[in-house]
Structures are given as C-alpha cells and as structure tokens.
VOBA-1610 file (N, C-alpha, C; in pm, whole numbers, padded with zeros to 5 digits, always signed):
BEGIN
Met+06734+11918+11743Met+06827+11825+11805Met+06924+11873+11887Ala+06937+11826+12027Ala+07052+11881+12109Ala+07167+11820+12119Ile+07280+11933+12128Ile+07404+11878+12149Ile+07451+11831+12282Gly+07505+11710+12287Gly+07546+11667+12425Gly+07666+11688+12460Val+07700+11753+12567Val+07837+11773+12598Val+07878+11698+12707Lys+07987+11637+12714Lys+08048+11567+12806Lys+08176+11608+12894Val+08143+11649+13014Val+08267+11699+13087Val+08345+11593+13149Leu+08464+11621+13116Leu+08595+11531+13181Leu+08621+11575+13283Glu+08683+11498+13388Glu+08751+11562+13515Glu+08882+11539+13461Arg+08962+11624+13469Arg+09138+11593+13471Arg+09196+11604+13608Pro+09291+11487+13594Pro+09357+11520+13771Pro+09437+11662+13772Ile+09478+11684+13884Ile+09527+11817+13940Ile+09667+11820+13866Arg+09729+11721+13843Arg+09866+11701+13793Arg+09870+11721+13633Gln+09782+11722+13573Gln+09787+11753+13419Gln+09764+11895+13415Thr+09693+11978+13522Thr+09624+12098+13496Thr+09730+12217+13564Ser+09799+12185+13667Ser+09848+12218+13746Ser+09976+12317+13645Tyr+09973+12448+13611Tyr+10096+12539+13564Tyr+10156+12575+13655Val+10161+12575+13784Val+10260+12603+13895Val+10367+12515+13910Arg+10307+12371+13893Arg+10384+12244+13907Arg+10499+12248+13784Ala+10429+12285+13687Ala+10485+12278+13518Ala+10588+12393+13517Thr+10594+12492+13571Thr+10688+12579+13588Thr+10786+12562+13681Leu+10780+12491+13779Leu+10859+12467+13887Leu+10949+12363+13828Ser+10910+12244+13765Ser+10968+12153+13695Ser+11067+12217+13585Gly+11011+12314+13528Gly+11115+12356+13407Gly+11205+12460+13462Met+11181+12514+13559Met+11320+12608+13633Met+11391+12499+13694Ala+11362+12391+13758Ala+11452+12318+13806Ala+11561+12221+13710Leu+11472+12207+13577Leu+11568+12206+13467Leu+11677+12269+13434Thr+11605+12390+13424Thr+11727+12493+13394Thr+11835+12522+13500Leu+11794+12525+13621Leu+11898+12531+13725Leu+11982+12429+13721Lys+11948+12281+13704Lys+12039+12172+13664Lys+12119+12202+13555His+12096+12256+13432His+12196+12257+13352His+12273+12404+13364Leu+12220+12478+13441Leu+12320+12602+13489Leu+12421+12565+13583Leu+12379+12459+13668Leu+12485+12436+13764Leu+12580+12277+13684Asp+12553+12264+13574Asp+12635+12123+13512Asp+12766+12196+13477Pro+12904+12106+13560Pro+13034+12140+13502Pro+13063+12104+13379Asp+12969+12017+13299Asp+13029+12001+13184Asp+12962+12091+13053Lys+12968+12193+13052Lys+12953+12271+12962Lys+12984+12267+12816Val+12885+12322+12725Val+12948+12273+12570Val+12966+12419+12508Thr+12958+12534+12591Thr+12968+12661+12527Thr+13102+12664+12494Ile+13099+12769+12348Ile+13272+12788+12325Ile+13226+12945+12282Gln+13338+13007+12312Gln+13349+13125+12293Gln+13425+13151+12153Tyr+13335+13192+12048Tyr+13330+13184+11899Tyr+13475+13229+11852Pro+13477+13355+11881Pro+13610+13387+11762Pro+13716+13348+11814Asp+13719+13310+11958Asp+13881+13246+12009Asp+13909+13107+11975Glu+13767+13051+12032Glu+13732+12886+12001Glu+13694+12870+11893Lys+13716+12774+11825Lys+13615+12714+11696Lys+13620+12557+11715Trp+13491+12528+11645Trp+13491+12354+11632Trp+13582+12331+11562Pro+13615+12210+11547Pro+13725+12136+11440Pro+13626+12087+11329Leu+13662+12119+11207Leu+13582+12121+11091Leu+13632+11945+11054Ser+13562+11903+10982Ser+13565+11777+10904Ser+13657+11796+10797Pro+13736+11675+10753Pro+13809+11737+10647Pro+13758+11738+10496Arg+13613+11692+10494Arg+13539+11715+10391Arg+13458+11819+10372Trp+13442+11927+10483Trp+13369+12018+10498Trp+13394+12124+10320Arg+13286+12171+10266Arg+13289+12214+10134Arg+13237+12357+10192Gly+13339+12472+10164Gly+13293+12603+10197Gly+13341+12677+10091Thr+13397+12799+10090Thr+13414+12909+09984Thr+13513+12825+09881His+13490+12853+09749His+13593+12837+09660His+13718+12889+09650Arg+13816+12802+09574Arg+13954+12860+09564Arg+13997+12812+09434Met+14072+12883+09363Met+14138+12849+09226Met+14273+12827+09279Leu+14323+12680+09217Leu+14464+12652+09230Leu+14565+12720+09119Thr+14661+12752+09132Thr+14758+12810+09027Thr+14863+12735+09005Asn+14938+12742+08909Asn+15061+12663+08845Asn+15153+12722+08907Glu+15292+12685+08839Glu+15426+12732+08897Glu+15431+12897+08848Glu+15376+12899+08756Glu+15396+13037+08697Glu+15320+13161+08754Gly+15212+13081+08857Gly+15123+13202+08921Gly+14987+13233+08850Lys+14984+13136+08746Lys+14850+13166+08649Lys+14773+13055+08722Ala+14611+13049+08681Ala+14520+12992+08730Ala+14539+12836+08642Lys+14529+12723+08696Lys+14533+12597+08636Lys+14410+12595+08549Cys+14319+12671+08546Cys+14193+12640+08510Cys+14236+12672+08327Val+14187+12565+08258Val+14164+12574+08094Val+14063+12608+08027Ala+13948+12654+08114Ala+13849+12706+08053Ala+13775+12595+07954Cys+13720+12489+08016Cys+13673+12403+07922Cys+13543+12396+07929Gly+13470+12453+08033Gly+13355+12494+08054Gly+13252+12375+08079Leu+13318+12286+08178Leu+13239+12174+08229Leu+13200+12221+08407Cys+13269+12330+08450Cys+13209+12342+08562Cys+13067+12422+08557Pro+13056+12520+08459Pro+12948+12597+08468Pro+12812+12501+08415Thr+12882+12412+08300Thr+12757+12299+08271Thr+12700+12207+08362Val+12813+12172+08465Val+12760+12050+08578Val+12699+12125+08685Cys+12697+12282+08690Cys+12641+12340+08814Cys+12476+12337+08848Pro+12439+12285+08920Pro+12311+12281+08936Pro+12225+12410+08988Ala+12313+12500+09058Ala+12264+12623+09077Ala+12286+12749+08979Asn+12364+12699+08866Asn+12418+12801+08755Asn+12473+12906+08811Cys+12579+12913+08913Cys+12629+13037+08973Cys+12777+13070+08896Ile+12831+12978+08804Ile+12945+13014+08756Ile+12933+13040+08625Lys+13012+13170+08593Lys+13012+13243+08466Lys+13150+13225+08452Leu+13169+13154+08295Leu+13289+13170+08252Leu+13287+13198+08086Val+13382+13287+08069Val+13423+13321+07938Val+13586+13293+07905Pro+13567+13185+07818Pro+13709+13122+07775Pro+13787+13265+07667Gly+13917+13217+07667Gly+14033+13282+07580Gly+14112+13194+07518Glu+14182+13254+07472Glu+14288+13148+07377Glu+14439+13270+07357Asp+14521+13228+07407Asp+14659+13313+07388Asp+14710+13267+07258Glu+14820+13337+07212Glu+14895+13306+07082Glu+14948+13174+07064Asn+14970+13091+07191Asn+15024+12964+07156Asn+14906+12845+07135Gly+14779+12909+07153Gly+14690+12799+07151Gly+14636+12758+07274Asn+14687+12822+07405Asn+14663+12771+07500Asn+14523+12844+07545Arg+14439+12759+07623Arg+14333+12822+07658Arg+14323+12876+07823Tyr+14257+12996+07846Tyr+14253+13038+07994Tyr+14116+13114+07988Pro+14081+13124+08146Pro+13962+13200+08131Pro+13983+13341+08114Leu+13897+13431+08029Leu+13905+13580+08013Leu+13813+13602+08170Val+13702+13552+08193Val+13606+13577+08299Val+13577+13457+08359Phe+13612+13478+08491Phe+13559+13340+08575Phe+13511+13383+08692Glu+13382+13369+08685Glu+13295+13423+08845Glu+13209+13324+08902Ile+13227+13328+09007Ile+13132+13245+09087Ile+13044+13329+09215Asp+12912+13312+09193Asp+12844+13391+09280Asp+12804+13282+09412Glu+12868+13323+09515Glu+12851+13246+09655Glu+12719+13208+09697Phe+12648+13345+09670Phe+12495+13352+09722Phe+12410+13248+09635Arg+12444+13227+09534Arg+12353+13091+09439Arg+12411+12987+09444Cys+12516+12963+09493Cys+12595+12833+09500Cys+12559+12753+09618Ile+12525+12602+09610Ile+12457+12525+09703Ile+12599+12419+09746Phe+12724+12485+09709Phe+12823+12407+09758Phe+12815+12250+09767Cys+12796+12199+09625Cys+12772+12060+09595Cys+12915+12005+09583Gly+12993+12062+09529Gly+13127+11998+09502Gly+13109+11937+09356Tyr+13030+11972+09283Tyr+13035+11890+09145Tyr+13130+11967+09069Cys+13157+12106+09085Cys+13246+12187+09011Cys+13419+12139+09027Gln+13428+12059+09144Gln+13533+12027+09198Gln+13594+11878+09132Glu+13461+11826+09154Glu+13465+11670+09095Glu+13469+11666+08931Val+13415+11745+08851Val+13414+11745+08707Val+13529+11814+08647Cys+13640+11879+08731Cys+13709+11959+08658Cys+13822+11881+08621Pro+13884+11880+08498Pro+13990+11756+08437Pro+14138+11819+08498Glu+14142+11960+08515Glu+14274+12013+08576Glu+14287+12019+08724Glu+14191+11974+08793Glu+14164+12017+08947Glu+14201+12146+08993Ala+14172+12227+08898Ala+14191+12360+08924Ala+14082+12444+09021Ile+13968+12385+09024Ile+13867+12469+09121Ile+13850+12383+09236His+13856+12426+09346His+13829+12348+09469His+13744+12408+09569Leu+13674+12372+09635Leu+13603+12382+09733Leu+13669+12410+09872Gly+13687+12495+09914Gly+13809+12523+10060Gly+13714+12488+10187Arg+13827+12512+10301Arg+13746+12492+10429Arg+13711+12614+10512His+13679+12711+10440His+13667+12856+10492His+13509+12868+10475Tyr+13458+12928+10594Tyr+13311+12933+10629Tyr+13306+13083+10696Glu+13371+13156+10709Glu+13340+13283+10769Glu+13335+13366+10662Asn+13227+13390+10595Asn+13232+13502+10491Asn+13100+13602+10552Ser+13149+13735+10500Ser+13079+13854+10571Ser+13120+13958+10458Glu+13013+13996+10429Glu+13059+14140+10283Glu+12939+14260+10367Tyr+12958+14345+10315Tyr+12859+14465+10326Tyr+12758+14472+10205Ser+12767+14412+10095Ser+12680+14409+10000Ser+12696+14269+09915Arg+12593+14258+09833Arg+12577+14126+09789Arg+12678+14123+09647Asp+12727+14221+09613Asp+12844+14240+09514Asp+12971+14170+09548Gly+12987+14166+09698Gly+13125+14130+09768Gly+13115+13976+09744Phe+13013+13927+09711Phe+13009+13762+09730Phe+13027+13673+09598Val+13028+13797+09472Val+13072+13759+09345Val+13219+13730+09348Tyr+13275+13634+09339Tyr+13422+13608+09349Tyr+13485+13595+09204Asp+13550+13697+09159Asp+13635+13702+09040Asp+13732+13597+09042Leu+13826+13578+08928Leu+13920+13473+08925Leu+14042+13531+08997Glu+14046+13690+09034Glu+14173+13720+09108Glu+14145+13681+09250Arg+14016+13708+09287Arg+14002+13678+09432Arg+14011+13521+09440Leu+13974+13434+09374Leu+13971+13311+09387Leu+14095+13246+09392Met+14200+13297+09300Met+14336+13264+09314Met+14397+13337+09470Ala+14336+13427+09497Ala+14424+13495+09651Ala+14389+13403+09721Gln+14290+13315+09753Gln+14237+13241+09860Gln+14324+13150+09890Thr+14378+13151+10025Thr+14492+13024+10070Thr+14453+12961+10187His+14294+12942+10182His+14250+12850+10287His+14292+12700+10245Pro+14289+12591+10344Pro+14306+12470+10288Pro+14200+12422+10196Val+14199+12301+10117Val+14107+12280+10024Val+13992+12162+10075Cys+13907+12133+10057Cys+13813+12013+10088Cys+13863+11887+10025Glu+13881+11791+10111Glu+13913+11633+10097Glu+13786+11573+10063Met+13746+11547+09941Met+13645+11485+09884Met+13645+11319+09938Trp+13532+11275+09932Trp+13535+11108+09961Trp+13599+11032+09876Asp+13707+10938+09941Asp+13754+10854+09824Asp+13682+10770+09803Pro+13648+10699+09692Pro+13579+10588+09661Pro+13644+10470+09695Ala+13781+10457+09722Ala+13877+10339+09756Ala+13862+10325+09917Asp+13808+10438+10011Asp+13775+10416+10133Asp+13585+10434+10135Pro+13530+10295+10151Pro+13391+10331+10145Pro+13353+10383+10275Lys+13395+10350+10380Lys+13344+10400+10499Lys+13366+10561+10517Gly+13465+10611+10458Gly+13507+10741+10455Gly+13558+10783+10580Glu+13648+10703+10613Glu+13756+10702+10720Glu+13867+10753+10693
//
C-alpha cells in the first residue's frame, strides 16, 4: 500500500522570511519613535495604586499604643492559606490580648478575609507592595513589626456602593 504525498505550492508572501523580518523591524522602529511612551522610571516614578489594593498587613493600635487585637481567633480560622499564628493571652483584668501574633507573608494570598472578619478592625491589609528581604524569616511579621507599619490601609469594597466607585 503506497502512501500518496500531495505537494502544495505556497505563495511567496507566506514563505518569505526576509519580508517578515523587515515588517517586524518596521514595527519596532515605529514604537521606538512614538512620542507617547509609557515607560516609567520605577524608583522615582510609581503607578498610582487603587485604594482597594491589598498589600502588606498592618495591625492598628489603640490610644495607649497597644494592639487593638483581642485574640478572638477568627482571623486564623478564616484564613484559607493558614498563614496566621495566634496564641491568646489574658491579663489580670480579664482582657484578652495576643501573646504571639505572626503572619507569614510568603504563604498569604492577600484575600482580605482576616480584615473582613476582625470584630475590632485591628488587622488591615495595607497599600504597601515593596517587600524585599534577604531571608525567608524576614517575611514572617510578628506583632511588633505589624504595629510598626505606617503605610495607609486598604479601603475594601463598600456594599452600599455596588459599582465600587
């Protein structure tokens, strides 16, 4: 049983690599000479972020400088990435506070559930996104580091404004 081979003739426009290379170079030259460039110089210029951008976590404090967290345990319970470690404690007056509160930023998916579920509005996702460390341990934020964050916080979606404007 013989195999039949059908040879098709293709026009020169489809097979000319020189023509395709020249058209690609022309497109590159057009973008090179375009006055409306969108390149920004990153450290000096930055894109404006949305007010709902979710970045690095931040723990809000009360008037006395202590964390507003009452160690209720809702944030580690609702966290889908299981990145929050909370050990509750209690003082002599019966007030609860976190003995250990850590967030592993590498594991976090920045979903915002911890901010939404917090009854005291203590933990917030901030609008900070420039995170760099030399080791993985630097991305585990403890309570002191969370309270030291000063960046603005994320403004979550308001159900009263369905369009999100």
